[in-house]
VOKOL-429533 format. One record per residue: x negated, y negated, z negated of N, C-alpha, C in turn. Coordinates in steps of 0.02 Angstrom, whole numbers, padded with zeros to 5 digits. Layout:
<pts>
> X,Y,Z,X,Y,Z,X,Y,Z
...
</pts>
This chain:
<pts>
> 00137,00956,-00339,00156,00905,-00428,00061,00838,-00418
> 00028,00857,-00376,-00036,00831,-00377,-00013,00753,-00331
> 00010,00786,-00251,00046,00728,-00210,00077,00678,-00231
> 00128,00723,-00264,00183,00663,-00310,00156,00626,-00360
> 00114,00639,-00415,00083,00592,-00456,00038,00549,-00442
> 00002,00584,-00379,-00056,00544,-00337,-00003,00469,-00291
> 00054,00494,-00295,00095,00426,-00258,00065,00352,-00255
> 00053,00318,-00234,00039,00230,-00239,00095,00208,-00293
> 00185,00232,-00257,00214,00200,-00291,00252,00213,-00343
> 00225,00301,-00365,00244,00310,-00413,00193,00320,-00483
> 00147,00243,-00452,00101,00226,-00531,00129,00219,-00561
> 00165,00143,-00577,00199,00111,-00633,00271,00124,-00626
> 00303,00139,-00594,00376,00143,-00581,00401,00188,-00625
> 00352,00238,-00601,00382,00323,-00633,00371,00293,-00731
> 00361,00269,-00741,00320,00242,-00810,00368,00197,-00851
> 00440,00157,-00802,00482,00143,-00827,00540,00160,-00844
> 00553,00117,-00918,00643,00118,-00945,00674,00105,-00909
> 00680,00138,-00873,00758,00141,-00806,00779,00184,-00798
> 00875,00191,-00800,00891,00200,-00757,00890,00263,-00700
> 00836,00219,-00673,00834,00239,-00597,00787,00318,-00599
> 00751,00314,-00646,00717,00390,-00651,00756,00439,-00641
> 00823,00440,-00678,00879,00482,-00652,00872,00511,-00588
> 00865,00464,-00554,00890,00504,-00488,00841,00533,-00470
> 00785,00536,-00474,00704,00584,-00445,00708,00615,-00495
> 00732,00635,-00534,00741,00679,-00588,00810,00730,-00570
> 00857,00693,-00528,00901,00745,-00502,00890,00771,-00442
> 00846,00724,-00429,00805,00782,-00351,00778,00824,-00358
> 00724,00808,-00404,00670,00853,-00431,00693,00943,-00440
> 00765,00938,-00495,00801,00970,-00510,00844,01016,-00455
> 00871,00963,-00404,00889,01027,-00344,00881,01031,-00322
> 00799,01013,-00277,00757,01039,-00231,00744,01096,-00245
> 00725,01150,-00305,00730,01208,-00311,00785,01263,-00320
> 00813,01234,-00318,00894,01238,-00323,00921,01242,-00245
> 00898,01225,-00176,00912,01223,-00126,00874,01274,-00099
> 00806,01277,-00140,00754,01335,-00120,00773,01391,-00132
> 00806,01399,-00197,00840,01500,-00223,00900,01495,-00171
> 00923,01460,-00145,01015,01470,-00106,01009,01540,-00088
> 00958,01549,-00026,00969,01617,-00012,00927,01645,-00019
> 00914,01648,-00089,00878,01722,-00112,00937,01746,-00169
> 00951,01693,-00203,00958,01689,-00279,01040,01626,-00296
> 01086,01654,-00267,01125,01612,-00258,01173,01591,-00322
> 01173,01618,-00376,01213,01595,-00445,01144,01550,-00455
> 01080,01565,-00471,01053,01517,-00499,01028,01452,-00461
> 01021,01471,-00394,01013,01421,-00376,01059,01358,-00347
> 01146,01420,-00370,01176,01365,-00356,01174,01336,-00423
> 01171,01349,-00499,01187,01309,-00565,01132,01241,-00550
> 01045,01282,-00523,01018,01226,-00520,01006,01152,-00484
> 01047,01172,-00427,01084,01105,-00378,01126,01076,-00424
> 01183,01107,-00445,01227,01099,-00477,01204,01055,-00538
> 01151,01063,-00596,01128,01037,-00649,01090,00980,-00596
> 01068,00953,-00530,01027,00906,-00530,01064,00843,-00485
> 01132,00870,-00473,01171,00806,-00450,01206,00807,-00497
> 01218,00834,-00536,01243,00812,-00610,01187,00780,-00659
> 01150,00772,-00659,01084,00727,-00713,01100,00699,-00641
> 01084,00674,-00581,01070,00593,-00556,01142,00562,-00575
> 01198,00598,-00546,01258,00560,-00575,01277,00563,-00629
> 01251,00579,-00673,01256,00533,-00749,01209,00473,-00775
> 01138,00480,-00713,01100,00430,-00739,01124,00352,-00695
> 01142,00383,-00624,01153,00301,-00588,01184,00313,-00515
> 01255,00362,-00537,01311,00376,-00508,01288,00403,-00467
> 01343,00380,-00394,01361,00435,-00330,01313,00457,-00313
> 01254,00440,-00310,01178,00444,-00252,01172,00521,-00223
> 01155,00531,-00286,01108,00602,-00309,01167,00653,-00275
> 01207,00650,-00303,01274,00710,-00288,01305,00692,-00209
> 01274,00627,-00182,01316,00600,-00104,01253,00653,-00067
> 01175,00625,-00110,01148,00653,-00054,01117,00740,-00055
> 01153,00756,-00114,01155,00873,-00100,01210,00868,-00054
> 01239,00840,-00059,01319,00861,-00031,01309,00834,00033
> 01281,00806,00059,01240,00790,00157,01186,00818,00172
> 01176,00849,00123,01111,00887,00134,01105,00980,00140
> 01180,00999,00111,01212,01056,00125,01270,01052,00180
> 01287,01024,00201,01293,01011,00264,01263,01007,00304
> 01216,00989,00318,01153,00972,00356,01111,01027,00382
> 01108,01074,00304,01067,01128,00324,01094,01158,00381
> 01147,01203,00363,01186,01237,00412,01187,01229,00467
> 01172,01179,00510,01179,01139,00559,01107,01127,00592
> 01058,01119,00546,00973,01129,00551,00921,01220,00591
> 00976,01237,00541,00961,01302,00561,01012,01378,00522
> 00992,01422,00575,01040,01491,00589,01018,01507,00500
> 00980,01484,00456,00965,01539,00402,01002,01502,00328
> 01020,01462,00367,01089,01435,00301,01129,01426,00323
> 01178,01473,00383,01228,01497,00396,01244,01537,00379
> 01238,01553,00308,01267,01620,00277,01303,01613,00224
> 01333,01676,00209,01394,01668,00133,01364,01658,00077
> 01298,01679,00076,01237,01665,00006,01225,01580,00010
> 01236,01567,00054,01207,01480,00048,01292,01451,00027
> 01347,01488,00072,01413,01467,00056,01421,01478,-00004
> 01396,01509,-00051,01412,01544,-00127,01378,01503,-00161
> 01299,01482,-00156,01266,01431,-00177,01300,01345,-00192
> 01326,01345,-00129,01351,01281,-00114,01418,01267,-00181
> 01476,01343,-00174,01528,01310,-00222,01509,01309,-00284
> 01458,01368,-00304,01437,01372,-00383,01397,01319,-00396
> 01404,01256,-00346,01329,01204,-00339,01387,01155,-00374
> 01433,01144,-00332,01488,01119,-00332,01538,01120,-00413
> 01540,01176,-00415,01581,01175,-00489,01540,01168,-00545
> 01482,01170,-00542,01417,01153,-00603,01427,01071,-00587
> 01418,01040,-00557,01419,00962,-00554,01490,00927,-00578
> 01533,00966,-00555,01600,00949,-00563,01605,00968,-00637
> 01570,01001,-00665,01599,01029,-00752,01539,00963,-00793
> 01487,00974,-00780,01445,00958,-00810,01453,00862,-00809
> 01446,00845,-00741,01462,00778,-00752,01510,00739,-00744
> 01568,00779,-00753,01632,00756,-00781,01644,00733,-00846
> 01602,00743,-00884,01611,00739,-00969,01616,00687,-00987
> 01556,00650,-00933,01570,00595,-00981,01615,00553,-00966
> 01621,00539,-00885,01699,00501,-00877,01744,00530,-00909
> 01765,00587,-00933,01813,00600,-00967,01811,00613,-01026
> 01764,00595,-01070,01758,00584,-01136,01744,00500,-01133
> 01745,00471,-01088,01755,00393,-01099,01818,00374,-01077
> 01870,00430,-01033,01934,00403,-01015,01980,00407,-01086
> 01973,00466,-01081,01993,00482,-01177,01981,00421,-01228
> 01949,00417,-01222,01922,00355,-01286,01943,00270,-01256
> 01933,00253,-01213,01948,00189,-01181,01996,00199,-01115
> 02045,00181,-01083,02055,00212,-01004,02042,00139,-00974
> 02053,00082,-01037,02029,-00003,-01000,01955,00033,-00968
> 01899,00033,-01006,01838,00037,-00993,01823,00115,-00942
> 01862,00147,-00934,01857,00202,-00869,01884,00156,-00817
> 01927,00129,-00815,01936,00070,-00770,01900,00022,-00749
> 01866,00015,-00781,01785,-00024,-00754,01744,-00022,-00725
> 01723,00055,-00751,01703,00092,-00715,01701,00115,-00660
> 01747,00146,-00646,01784,00153,-00572,01781,00103,-00522
> 01805,00067,-00537,01799,-00003,-00508,01755,-00033,-00479
> 01703,-00011,-00533,01599,-00028,-00517,01589,00017,-00485
> 01625,00088,-00458,01557,00105,-00416,01624,00116,-00357
> 01606,00045,-00301,01618,00029,-00242,01583,00060,-00188
> 01630,00087,-00141,01569,00094,-00079,01525,00055,-00070
> 01527,-00011,-00071,01477,-00063,-00043,01404,-00049,-00095
> 01400,-00046,-00148,01359,00002,-00192,01316,00062,-00156
> 01352,00077,-00092,01304,00131,-00070,01288,00140,-00012
> 01346,00086,00011,01336,00072,00096,01336,00006,00095
> 01283,-00046,00108,01278,-00102,00098,01285,-00156,00172
> 01331,-00113,00208,01359,-00154,00275,01435,-00166,00249
> 01440,-00130,00207,01520,-00123,00182,01514,-00191,00139
> 01473,-00244,00106,01483,-00292,00069,01440,-00346,00077
> 01410,-00383,00047,01369,-00448,00071,01333,-00412,00115
> 01331,-00457,00202,01276,-00440,00230,01203,-00458,00224
> 01201,-00493,00165,01127,-00550,00143,01098,-00523,00119
> 01121,-00450,00079,01110,-00401,00034,01076,-00338,00061
> 01095,-00321,00119,01080,-00295,00177,01025,-00271,00203
> 00959,-00232,00196,00909,-00235,00252,00885,-00152,00242
> 00906,-00123,00305,00899,-00065,00292,00819,-00042,00329
> 00785,-00081,00345,00710,-00083,00369,00662,-00103,00297
> 00684,-00117,00249,00646,-00137,00202,00615,-00087,00161
> 00649,00001,00178,00617,00079,00152,00560,00083,00210
> 00584,00074,00266,00536,00079,00342,00452,00055,00308
> 00473,-00020,00305,00407,-00055,00298,00396,-00020,00224
> 00395,00002,00200,00354,00003,00125,00346,00061,00136
> 00373,00116,00157,00369,00206,00158,00285,00224,00158
> 00238,00170,00218,00188,00201,00251,00145,00202,00158
> 00147,00151,00129,00093,00112,00055,00117,00158,-00001
> 00200,00172,-00001,00230,00170,-00074,00241,00280,-00066
> 00234,00290,-00017,00225,00371,-00022,00159,00413,-00007
> 00085,00343,-00002,00030,00360,00023,-00014,00422,-00061
> -00025,00465,-00015,-00050,00503,-00008,-00008,00554,00060
> 00057,00561,00029,00088,00588,00072,00127,00590,00122
> 00117,00527,00168,00156,00496,00203,00101,00524,00258
> 00048,00537,00288,00008,00552,00326,-00003,00605,00319
> 00002,00650,00263,-00001,00713,00257,00064,00742,00290
> 00126,00721,00269,00192,00723,00292,00180,00714,00392
> 00160,00685,00406,00136,00685,00483,00120,00715,00496
> 00053,00748,00452,00012,00811,00488,00036,00890,00507
> 00097,00901,00428,00111,00952,00417,00191,00960,00493
> 00220,00890,00518,00253,00905,00553,00232,00902,00619
> 00163,00870,00621,00106,00893,00702,00087,00955,00691
> 00094,00992,00650,00064,01074,00645,00116,01106,00667
> 00180,01087,00631,00231,01168,00648,00279,01143,00725
> 00256,01072,00746,00299,01059,00785,00265,01082,00858
> 00179,01110,00835,00154,01134,00896,00152,01218,00900
> 00219,01232,00849,00224,01310,00841,00166,01329,00812
> 00102,01319,00769,00072,01351,00703,00139,01390,00652
> 00114,01430,00624,00147,01442,00533,00192,01458,00528
> 00241,01488,00609,00297,01473,00616,00349,01431,00611
> 00313,01361,00620,00345,01317,00646,00382,01273,00619
> 00455,01235,00656,00502,01200,00610,00559,01235,00586
> 00561,01311,00618,00624,01316,00606,00606,01372,00528
> 00557,01381,00498,00563,01403,00434,00601,01351,00385
> 00660,01395,00341,00679,01371,00301,00648,01307,00230
> 00600,01353,00256,00544,01294,00191,00521,01239,00222
> 00519,01213,00298,00495,01181,00328,00572,01121,00319
> 00626,01157,00349,00681,01136,00366,00713,01095,00287
> 00699,01127,00251,00731,01097,00160,00715,01047,00152
> 00651,01020,00160,00610,00976,00125,00615,00907,00200
> 00623,00929,00243,00633,00882,00293,00712,00849,00311
> 00749,00882,00321,00831,00874,00294,00833,00829,00245
> 00820,00854,00161,00845,00805,00099,00796,00743,00100
> 00714,00745,00134,00686,00678,00165,00723,00615,00183
> 00773,00655,00242,00779,00620,00292,00872,00581,00263
> 00895,00626,00235,00968,00600,00204,00941,00548,00144
> 00885,00559,00096,00878,00515,00056,00865,00458,00067
> 00834,00457,00142,00791,00398,00154,00841,00352,00224
> 00882,00403,00225,00956,00372,00272,01002,00331,00211
> 00999,00385,00142,01044,00353,00089,01007,00295,00048
> 00933,00273,00056,00908,00231,00038,00917,00175,00066
> 00909,00194,00141,00909,00113,00192,00985,00097,00212
> 01034,00126,00153,01099,00101,00152,01128,00082,00105
> 01085,00079,00051,01102,00041,-00016,01109,-00044,00005
> 01132,-00086,-00050,01109,-00151,-00038,01055,-00179,-00084
> 01038,-00226,-00076,00970,-00253,-00132,00930,-00196,-00142
> 00902,-00179,-00057,00856,-00133,-00075,00799,-00136,-00142
> 00757,-00103,-00163,00710,-00123,-00207,00654,-00054,-00222
> 00581,-00043,-00237,00570,00003,-00224,00557,00065,-00269
> 00594,00058,-00317,00595,00109,-00348,00671,00117,-00365
> 00700,00100,-00331,00759,00163,-00301,00732,00197,-00240
> 00677,00202,-00207,00640,00237,-00161,00609,00294,-00190
> 00589,00313,-00259,00559,00360,-00299,00574,00440,-00283
> 00659,00442,-00269,00687,00503,-00259,00649,00537,-00181
> 00648,00493,-00143,00604,00522,-00075,00546,00567,-00089
> 00524,00504,-00151,00449,00556,-00134,00430,00639,-00167
> 00475,00658,-00178,00493,00716,-00214,00513,00782,-00166
> 00531,00760,-00116,00538,00841,-00044,00476,00778,-00001
> 00454,00726,00003,00410,00714,00057,00345,00734,-00003
> 00337,00755,-00058,00263,00794,-00093,00260,00867,-00068
> 00309,00890,-00065,00347,00964,-00044,00307,00968,00034
> 00346,00923,00051,00346,00918,00130,00266,00932,00149
> 00220,00864,00123,00181,00854,00113,00122,00922,00107
> 00146,00975,00069,00093,00992,00050,00068,01067,00080
> 00129,01087,00109,00129,01155,00171,00073,01151,00224
> 00039,01090,00220,-00026,01109,00280,-00073,01061,00251
> -00077,01059,00188,-00145,01055,00161,-00194,01069,00174
> -00180,01137,00184,-00262,01183,00202,-00289,01212,00269
> -00233,01172,00309,-00251,01178,00370,-00275,01080,00393
> -00293,01052,00346,-00314,00986,00375,-00383,00982,00398
> -00382,00942,00452,-00469,00906,00446,-00505,00918,00396
> -00572,00920,00419,-00614,00919,00362,-00618,00853,00344
> -00613,00816,00399,-00677,00733,00407,-00612,00696,00389
> -00539,00718,00374,-00486,00673,00361,-00497,00678,00271
> -00474,00755,00253,-00486,00771,00169,-00559,00723,00164
> -00615,00740,00196,-00662,00695,00171,-00648,00630,00165
> -00623,00589,00211,-00603,00545,00227,-00557,00498,00145
> -00533,00530,00140,-00499,00520,00074,-00492,00539,00019
> -00559,00566,00007,-00595,00604,-00065,-00641,00513,-00063
> -00684,00519,00002,-00734,00462,-00030,-00687,00400,-00040
> -00639,00405,00015,-00596,00316,-00017,-00563,00309,-00070
> -00576,00364,-00108,-00499,00377,-00155,-00587,00372,-00229
> -00646,00419,-00223,-00685,00395,-00265,-00720,00317,-00270
> -00735,00312,-00212,-00734,00231,-00224,-00693,00179,-00222
> -00622,00174,-00205,-00608,00132,-00238,-00543,00139,-00319
> -00563,00191,-00347,-00534,00213,-00422,-00584,00204,-00467
> -00653,00207,-00444,-00708,00186,-00450,-00739,00138,-00480
> -00736,00097,-00437,-00742,00024,-00414,-00684,00009,-00449
> -00606,00004,-00473,-00567,-00028,-00482,-00592,-00004,-00560
> -00602,00030,-00586,-00595,00064,-00674,-00672,00039,-00679
> -00738,00025,-00656,-00793,-00018,-00679,-00755,-00092,-00683
> -00720,-00126,-00636,-00679,-00192,-00642,-00639,-00211,-00698
> -00590,-00160,-00728,-00571,-00162,-00793,-00614,-00153,-00835
> -00674,-00119,-00852,-00681,-00107,-00903,-00754,-00148,-00892
> -00770,-00171,-00858,-00807,-00241,-00868,-00759,-00309,-00880
> -00719,-00338,-00846,-00647,-00386,-00880,-00662,-00373,-00956
> -00625,-00309,-00960,-00589,-00313,-01043,-00676,-00307,-01089
> -00744,-00286,-01081,-00794,-00319,-01124,-00828,-00370,-01123
> -00801,-00415,-01075,-00809,-00499,-01057,-00754,-00529,-01109
> -00710,-00504,-01094,-00635,-00550,-01113,-00655,-00545,-01194
> -00667,-00450,-01227,-00681,-00462,-01273,-00734,-00502,-01328
> -00812,-00519,-01267,-00864,-00544,-01298,-00847,-00634,-01293
> -00828,-00630,-01215,-00810,-00703,-01227,-00750,-00728,-01206
> -00690,-00690,-01210,-00632,-00698,-01203,-00620,-00727,-01150
> -00548,-00716,-01121,-00534,-00725,-01054,-00539,-00773,-01021
> -00574,-00763,-00974,-00608,-00835,-00930,-00530,-00874,-00864
> -00524,-00915,-00851,-00472,-00950,-00815,-00457,-00910,-00744
> -00486,-00876,-00723,-00476,-00852,-00656,-00464,-00791,-00666
> -00492,-00758,-00714,-00454,-00689,-00746,-00379,-00707,-00753
> -00385,-00730,-00786,-00310,-00742,-00836,-00279,-00760,-00776
> -00256,-00804,-00725,-00241,-00804,-00670,-00219,-00762,-00619
> -00279,-00699,-00640,-00289,-00650,-00602,-00209,-00620,-00611
> -00219,-00611,-00692,-00174,-00552,-00703,-00115,-00567,-00735
> -00092,-00643,-00723,-00031,-00701,-00716,-00006,-00680,-00796
> -00013,-00627,-00821,00039,-00608,-00874,-00011,-00618,-00952
> -00078,-00652,-00938,-00113,-00654,-00989,-00123,-00731,-00999
> -00173,-00763,-01046,-00188,-00836,-01031,-00268,-00844,-01031
> -00291,-00897,-01035,-00361,-00925,-01037,-00374,-00922,-01101
> -00426,-00887,-01102,-00462,-00885,-01182,-00445,-00812,-01241
> -00366,-00794,-01195,-00396,-00736,-01241,-00431,-00659,-01240
> -00432,-00660,-01313,-00470,-00616,-01324,-00454,-00537,-01363
> -00457,-00480,-01297,-00402,-00408,-01337,-00431,-00378,-01409
> -00379,-00366,-01450,-00411,-00333,-01487,-00447,-00249,-01479
> -00502,-00240,-01536,-00535,-00168,-01508,-00497,-00108,-01577
> -00466,-00088,-01516,-00422,-00043,-01549,-00470,00036,-01550
> -00494,00071,-01612,-00545,00115,-01594,-00507,00171,-01543
> -00452,00194,-01562,-00436,00261,-01538,-00433,00243,-01464
> -00390,00201,-01465,-00363,00184,-01388,-00427,00165,-01328
> -00495,00120,-01359,-00534,00117,-01344,-00577,00211,-01335
> -00564,00234,-01362,-00600,00313,-01377,-00547,00354,-01327
> -00493,00360,-01313,-00451,00370,-01261,-00460,00364,-01192
> -00506,00269,-01190,-00511,00274,-01127,-00571,00273,-01112
> -00630,00286,-01142,-00689,00315,-01138,-00673,00390,-01130
> -00635,00433,-01141,-00639,00491,-01125,-00615,00507,-01058
> -00572,00457,-01075,-00537,00450,-00962,-00592,00465,-00944
> -00611,00400,-00928,-00677,00403,-00899,-00713,00434,-00884
> -00754,00474,-00909,-00807,00533,-00929,-00782,00586,-00898
> -00708,00604,-00922,-00685,00653,-00881,-00665,00642,-00808
> -00672,00599,-00784,-00662,00596,-00727,-00735,00604,-00686
> -00778,00539,-00730,-00850,00557,-00699,-00849,00644,-00683
> -00831,00675,-00729,-00862,00738,-00726,-00832,00766,-00676
> -00748,00749,-00651,-00734,00787,-00620,-00739,00791,-00538
> -00760,00715,-00533,-00772,00708,-00464,-00832,00715,-00436
> -00896,00737,-00513,-00971,00710,-00500,-01004,00780,-00455
> -00931,00868,-00470,-00992,00900,-00445,-00952,00907,-00368
> -00905,00883,-00343,-00903,00853,-00270,-00905,00931,-00221
> -00869,00985,-00232,-00841,01054,-00220,-00800,01008,-00175
> -00806,01020,-00096,-00760,00977,-00042,-00729,01001,-00029
> -00667,01013,-00037,-00609,01058,-00002,-00549,01023,-00001
> -00487,01028,00050,-00442,00994,00057,-00411,00990,-00019
> -00403,01053,-00056,-00347,01028,-00113,-00398,01004,-00161
> -00464,00989,-00159,-00530,00960,-00201,-00493,00886,-00205
> -00477,00882,-00122,-00484,00794,-00128,-00412,00748,-00160
> -00363,00786,-00145,-00318,00800,-00177,-00310,00788,-00228
> -00330,00830,-00263,-00359,00818,-00359,-00386,00756,-00365
> -00452,00754,-00346,-00488,00689,-00357,-00445,00639,-00342
> -00393,00617,-00317,-00375,00588,-00286,-00310,00566,-00340
> -00273,00616,-00363,-00218,00625,-00421,-00264,00590,-00496
> -00330,00628,-00498,-00373,00607,-00561,-00363,00530,-00548
> -00394,00499,-00514,-00415,00434,-00501,-00332,00396,-00535
> -00297,00413,-00506,-00219,00352,-00520,-00219,00391,-00595
> -00233,00446,-00619,-00218,00458,-00690,-00278,00413,-00735
> -00323,00411,-00709,-00382,00357,-00735,-00378,00270,-00754
> -00346,00285,-00702,-00314,00180,-00699,-00266,00161,-00748
> -00199,00229,-00721,-00149,00213,-00784,-00176,00240,-00858
> -00217,00260,-00875,-00254,00302,-00941,-00285,00197,-00958
> -00318,00187,-00902,-00377,00119,-00923,-00302,00075,-00945
> -00251,00044,-00912,-00190,00020,-00902,-00139,00005,-00978
> -00169,00102,-00986,-00113,00096,-01054,-00156,00108,-01125
> -00211,00081,-01104,-00249,00112,-01164,-00273,00030,-01193
> -00343,00014,-01174,-00378,-00048,-01176,-00352,-00108,-01133
> -00309,-00096,-01073,-00262,-00164,-01072,-00206,-00157,-01080
> -00167,-00120,-01130,-00096,-00127,-01146,-00090,-00190,-01180
</pts>
């Protein structure tokens, strides 16, 4: 969870009022459904189906398509998944997804068949496979080019996990707990790369299985890397928070200067923020809480991730209070 909320790409896009957030929600529900499949097929199947249905009701067929492809690839990735238990999970998931996800299209068809036809005609293959539509809207490298910073700090931790497991440590790559997030991440990445008009917000579902995969080998991370991440986060978030406070105080006292207004773009020269007591107290509380959290500096790999996530929360808190 700390890796997920600390991801750079999750910062503001996860707070948008958008149907796109239904896709990471569906993936987040489907992932533990997959994890339960080998032990509790009924519960896992219901949860997997709920995730696919939630993604469908929010964004269409992309999340059900990703989960279906993952169900097909997992048995090819490892013998553990080639079992009757997993087959039962898939059947229950398909029934659950069809039942819950089909309620809305059925209700629309019963109300107005013409509207149902319009929705059905809009769900074309070119929406999910960009090469079937306008070639100018298809950019498969967009996601790959932005993945390193968008998924930071999950992206380097994923590489570390794969490096450790590929060398045979901690059970290697053959463990189901490794195969699941690897396959799910690759399927979602392939799906995002195939979509037309790629944007950063459609990459949000990818962060969920990547965060799970990145967390597997956090404790084996070299202390030098975790220390560098910790100090980089403390310095970066501390400097940005100090800058935000200074700019807000300066704008409140002297009104906003022209260079600062141009930097923020959505503000104007001479703007003076309104002092709101509770918002200012919340911003001050978050700042003091962050200082108290990072000050002890009890160095550990998990502490570095905690400090990083706390820095992201601090910046969002300042943005949502004094800079709202």
